[in-house]
C-alpha positions in Angstrom: -89.3 2.1 -26.5 -90.3 1.2 -23.0 -88.8 -1.6 -20.9 -88.1 -2.7 -17.3 -86.9 -5.7 -15.3 -89.9 -6.2 -12.9 -90.0 -10.0 -13.4 -86.6 -10.3 -11.6 -88.1 -9.5 -8.2 -89.2 -13.1 -7.6 -85.8 -14.4 -8.5 -84.1 -12.1 -6.0 -86.5 -13.1 -3.2 -85.6 -16.8 -4.0 -81.9 -16.0 -3.9 -82.3 -14.4 -0.4 -84.3 -17.5 0.8 -81.6 -19.9 -0.6 -78.9 -17.8 1.1 -80.7 -18.0 4.5 -81.2 -21.8 4.2 -77.5 -22.3 3.1 -76.3 -20.2 6.1 -78.3 -22.3 8.5 -77.4 -25.7 7.0 -73.7 -24.8 6.6 -73.3 -24.5 10.4 -74.7 -28.0 11.0 -72.9 -29.6 8.0 -69.5 -28.1 9.0 -69.8 -29.6 12.5 -70.9 -33.0 11.2 -68.3 -33.3 8.4 -65.2 -32.0 10.0 -65.5 -33.5 13.4 -63.4 -30.7 14.8 -64.3 -29.1 18.0 -64.9 -25.6 16.9 -66.3 -23.0 19.2 -70.0 -22.6 18.1 -69.9 -18.8 18.6 -66.9 -18.4 16.3 -68.5 -20.7 13.7 -71.7 -18.7 13.9 -69.9 -15.4 13.5 -67.9 -16.7 10.5 -71.1 -17.9 8.8 -72.9 -14.7 9.7 -70.0 -12.6 8.2 -70.0 -14.6 5.0 -73.8 -14.3 4.8 -73.6 -10.6 5.5 -71.1 -10.1 2.6 -73.2 -12.1 0.2 -76.3 -10.3 1.3 -74.6 -6.9 0.7 -73.5 -8.0 -2.8 -76.9 -9.1 -3.8 -78.4 -6.0 -2.3 -76.0 -3.8 -4.3 -76.7 -5.5 -7.6 -80.4 -6.0 -7.2 -82.0 -2.9 -8.6 -85.2 -2.2 -10.5 -84.5 -0.5 -13.8 -87.0 1.3 -16.1 -86.3 2.8 -19.5 -88.8 4.9 -21.4 -87.9 6.8 -24.6 -91.5 7.2 -26.0 -92.4 10.8 -26.7 -90.1 13.8 -26.4 -88.6 12.8 -23.0 -86.1 10.2 -22.0 -86.9 8.7 -18.6 -84.4 6.4 -16.8 -85.2 5.1 -13.3 -83.3 2.9 -10.8 -84.7 2.0 -7.5 -84.4 -0.7 -4.9 -86.0 -4.0 -5.8 -87.1 -5.1 -2.3 -89.0 -2.8 0.0 -89.1 0.0 -2.6 -92.8 0.5 -2.2 -92.4 1.6 1.4 -88.8 2.9 1.6 -87.7 4.7 -1.6 -84.3 5.6 -0.3 -82.4 4.0 -3.3 -84.3 5.8 -6.1 -82.3 7.5 -8.9 -84.3 9.1 -11.6 -83.4 11.0 -14.8 -86.1 12.7 -16.8 -84.8 14.9 -19.6 -85.6 16.0 -23.1 -84.2 13.7 -25.8 -82.3 16.6 -27.5 -80.1 17.0 -24.4 -78.6 13.5 -24.8 -75.0 13.8 -25.9 -73.9 10.2 -25.6 -73.9 7.0 -23.5 -71.7 4.0 -22.6 -72.7 0.5 -21.4 -70.1 -1.2 -19.2 -70.2 -4.9 -18.7 -68.1 -5.9 -15.6 -68.1 -9.5 -14.4 -71.0 -9.3 -12.0 -72.2 -5.7 -12.6 -73.5 -3.9 -15.6 -73.8 -0.2 -15.9 -75.3 2.4 -18.2 -73.7 5.8 -18.2 -75.7 8.6 -19.9 -74.2 12.0 -20.8 -76.6 14.9 -20.8 -76.1 18.5 -21.8 -76.3 20.6 -18.6 -77.4 24.2 -18.3 -77.9 24.5 -22.1 -74.1 25.1 -22.4 -71.3 22.8 -23.4 -71.2 21.3 -20.0 -72.0 17.6 -19.8 -73.2 15.8 -16.8 -72.8 12.0 -16.2 -75.6 9.8 -14.8 -75.0 6.2 -13.9 -77.6 3.5 -13.8 -77.4 -0.1 -12.7 -78.6 -2.4 -15.5 -77.3 -5.7 -14.1 -80.6 -7.5 -14.0 -81.8 -6.3 -17.3 -82.0 -9.1 -19.9 -79.4 -9.1 -22.7 -82.1 -8.6 -25.4 -83.5 -5.5 -23.6 -80.0 -4.0 -23.2 -79.5 -4.5 -26.9 -82.8 -2.6 -27.7 -81.9 0.2 -25.3 -78.5 0.5 -27.0 -80.2 0.8 -30.4 -82.7 3.3 -29.1 -80.0 5.5 -27.4 -77.7 5.3 -30.5 -80.5 6.4 -32.7 -81.3 9.4 -30.4 -77.6 10.4 -30.2 -77.3 10.2 -34.0 -80.4 12.3 -34.5 -79.0 14.9 -32.0 -75.7 15.1 -33.8 -77.4 15.7 -37.1 -79.6 18.4 -35.6 -76.6 20.2 -34.1 -74.6 20.2 -37.4 
């Protein structure tokens, strides 16, 4: 099975645009509605701080995810959604044989979803954890990934017994 969340890129660009417009308009609306004499520098810094926090949260959550379980290899890829063609500093890739997959967990936090994959390491009993951000992957695709990973883990347990 092969899937990714490439279509989400335009949504994230739209979110950034709306955040910038809201930051600019909130300065003017606050002055017009409240009627308070607020130092413009302090107001600008407060709005800039709130915008910075929101920008960081969206940047943290917005990641491209690719899953490929076709063939003998399991390939999982996380990378930044914006500017990833030029600056690939956020790339996290796992390419391993399917028979090394020991288990997986999918966590669903309030605003963040994560896939944790457990892989046999060094051919021994040691297991290594790999974490992937799957927040922007559609629910249906997450369901299919879960089925695919469960099937692989089940086949690996049968082969080891």
